[in-house]
N, C-alpha and C positions, 0 to 999 in steps of 0.2 A: 709108225710111218706117217708123215705129214702128207695126206692125200691132196690137200689144196696146193701145196708146193709142187707136187708131182703133176697135177693138172696144169699148173702154170708153165712148168717146164715142157710138158707135151704140147701145149698150145703154142709156145714159142717155136718149138721144133716144126710143127705143122706149118706155121706161117713162114718159116724160112724156106720151106719146100714149094709152097704154092699159096696163092691168095685165097682167103676165105672171107665171107661175111661173118658178122658176129653170130647170127643164128646158125649159119653153116658150121662154124667151128664148134659151137656148143653141141650141135647134133653129132658131129664127128667124134668129139671127146666122150660123149655119153652113149653112143650107139653100141649095139652088140658087135657090129663090124669094126668098130673103132677101139677106143681105149676102155670103155665100160666104166667111166667115172659116173658118179651120180650127177644129176642135172645141176645141183647146187655146186658141186666141185667143178663141173665143166664151165659154169657161168663164172665162177671165181677165176679159173684159169684163163678164160678169154679176156676178162677184165684186166687181169694182171699182165697179159700179153699186149694190152693196149688196143685191142680190136673192138671192144665194146665200150 
């Protein structure tokens, strides 16, 4: 599984539902209450989604 691609997809989905800051989206993607991606994967996803 390409976890970076999954993080990017999740980031785009979150941004379509509500606004996030770069750091807020990374936190959401990497938190235990969120998607539980690694911080690196979350950062990649946020960058791929165009928020960072």
